[in-house]
C-alpha positions in Angstrom: -30.8 -31.9 21.0 -27.1 -32.3 22.0 -26.1 -33.2 18.4 -28.1 -30.2 17.0 -26.2 -27.9 19.4 -22.9 -29.5 18.5 -23.6 -29.1 14.8 -24.6 -25.4 15.2 -21.5 -24.8 17.4 -19.2 -26.4 14.8 -20.8 -24.4 12.0 -20.3 -21.1 13.9 -16.7 -21.9 14.9 -15.9 -23.2 11.4 -17.3 -20.1 9.8 -15.2 -17.9 12.2 -12.1 -19.7 11.2 -12.7 -19.2 7.5 -13.2 -15.5 7.9 -10.3 -13.3 6.7 -8.1 -11.7 9.4 -8.5 -8.0 9.6 -5.6 -6.0 11.1 -7.3 -2.6 11.3 -10.6 -0.9 11.0 -10.8 2.8 10.5 -14.2 4.6 10.4 -15.9 1.2 10.2 -13.8 0.2 7.1 -11.7 -3.0 7.6 -8.4 -3.8 6.0 -6.9 -7.3 5.8 -3.7 -7.9 7.7 -1.9 -9.3 4.6 -2.6 -9.8 0.9 -1.0 -11.5 -2.0 0.5 -9.3 -4.7 2.2 -11.2 -7.6 4.3 -13.9 -6.0 4.7 -12.1 -2.7 2.9 -11.1 0.4 2.3 -7.5 1.4 1.6 -6.6 5.0 -0.6 -3.8 6.2 1.7 -1.0 7.3 -1.0 1.5 8.4 -4.4 3.0 7.4 -5.8 6.5 7.9 -8.7 8.8 7.1 -8.5 11.7 4.7 -10.7 14.6 5.4 -11.4 17.0 2.5 -11.1 20.6 3.6 -10.6 19.2 7.2 -14.3 18.5 7.5 -15.7 16.0 5.0 -14.7 12.4 5.5 -13.6 11.5 2.0 -11.9 8.2 2.2 -9.8 5.8 4.2 -6.5 4.7 2.7 -4.3 1.7 3.7 -0.7 1.2 2.8 0.7 -2.3 2.3 4.4 -3.1 2.0 6.6 -6.2 2.1 7.8 -7.2 5.6 11.0 -5.4 6.4 10.5 -2.5 4.0 11.3 0.8 5.7 8.7 3.5 5.3 11.3 5.9 3.8 11.8 3.4 0.9 8.1 3.5 0.0 8.7 5.3 -3.3 11.7 3.0 -4.3 11.3 0.1 -6.7 9.6 -2.2 -4.1 6.2 -3.8 -4.2 3.5 -1.8 -2.6 -0.2 -1.3 -2.5 -2.5 1.6 -1.6 -6.1 0.7 -1.1 -8.6 3.5 -0.9 -12.1 3.0 0.3 -14.4 5.9 -0.5 -17.0 7.5 1.8 -18.3 9.9 -0.7 -19.2 9.7 -4.4 -16.6 10.9 -6.9 -16.9 11.2 -10.7 -14.2 9.3 -12.7 -13.0 12.5 -14.4 -12.4 14.2 -11.0 -9.5 11.9 -10.1 -7.3 13.6 -12.7 -8.3 17.0 -11.4 -7.2 16.1 -8.0 -4.0 14.2 -9.0 -2.6 16.6 -11.6 -1.8 19.5 -9.2 -0.1 17.2 -6.7 1.9 15.5 -9.5 3.0 18.9 -10.7 4.2 19.9 -7.1 6.3 16.8 -6.8 7.7 16.4 -10.3 9.8 18.7 -12.4 8.2 19.9 -15.7 10.5 17.6 -17.8 9.7 14.6 -15.7 6.0 15.3 -15.7 6.1 15.6 -19.5 8.0 12.3 -19.8 5.3 10.6 -17.7 2.3 12.4 -19.2 1.1 9.6 -21.6 1.2 7.0 -18.8 -0.6 9.4 -16.4 -3.3 10.1 -19.0 -3.8 6.3 -19.5 -4.3 5.8 -15.8 -6.6 8.7 -15.5 -8.7 7.5 -18.4 -9.2 4.2 -16.6 -10.8 5.8 -13.5 -14.6 5.2 -13.1 -17.2 6.9 -10.9 -17.2 5.6 -7.3 -19.9 5.6 -4.7 -19.5 5.1 -0.9 -18.1 1.7 -0.2 -16.2 1.3 -3.5 -12.5 0.6 -3.2 -9.7 1.4 -5.6 -6.3 -0.2 -5.2 -3.0 0.8 -6.8 -0.6 -2.1 -6.6 3.0 -1.7 -7.9 4.9 -4.9 -8.7 8.5 -4.5 -10.0 8.8 -5.8 -13.5 5.0 -5.6 -14.1 4.0 -2.1 -13.3 1.2 -0.3 -11.4 -2.2 -2.0 -11.5 -5.4 0.0 -10.9 -8.3 -2.1 -9.7 -11.8 -1.1 -8.7 -13.5 -3.4 -6.3 -11.1 -6.2 -7.3 -11.6 -5.7 -11.1 -8.4 -4.9 -13.0 -8.8 -1.7 -15.1 -5.3 -1.0 -16.3 -1.6 -1.7 -15.8 0.9 1.1 -16.3 4.6 0.2 -16.8 7.6 1.6 -15.0 9.1 2.1 -11.6 9.4 5.8 -12.4 5.6 6.0 -12.9 4.9 4.2 -9.7 7.2 6.5 -7.7 5.5 9.6 -9.2 2.0 8.3 -8.8 2.3 6.9 -5.3 3.9 10.3 -4.5 0.5 11.8 -4.7 -0.1 10.4 -1.2 3.4 9.6 0.0 5.7 12.1 -1.8 7.6 15.3 -0.8 4.4 17.4 -1.1 1.5 15.0 -0.8 -2.2 15.6 -1.2 -2.5 15.7 2.6 0.5 15.8 5.0 -1.4 14.3 7.9 -2.6 11.3 5.7 1.1 10.7 4.6 2.3 10.9 8.3 -0.4 8.5 9.4 0.2 6.0 6.5 4.0 6.0 7.0 3.8 6.1 10.8 4.7 3.1 12.9 3.8 -0.3 11.5 1.1 -2.3 13.1 2.2 -5.0 15.4 
């Protein structure tokens, strides 16, 4: 009996040690403390809920940055990741409808035109999501912006200029939601 108890205890403890470390849970959605991106490690800076029309819980977003990166440098040519876990279904074609007006608010007409083909390539890669699905946008200098859905790579878009503009949807001068931006860029988790 004692050896059976010891075996079960070791199994439970061993399983617990193998589990990933989560730094933060928002609305029941957990985000890892760190993750590998290219050859580097990104650390969870913060996560926050976006409410559509201040009522509907739409998604929880998490921002990852290299250790030591100041929040005000988030749109610079530095590695970064934005993970978005959805709480509502969204059609793939609706992502462009939501992104385009915010891009237009943050980019001049000439800049937007210069980025248009890359924006369109990214928008064409979006798929329908259901609650629990997770998109991630990861920018790696020299590689570009990767879009993944539930861990599956969909497309890579080149250019630090593209990354700055597209991450600006959430983190730019006139973001999709000012509270979400403040919450994501707020104090780093300790």
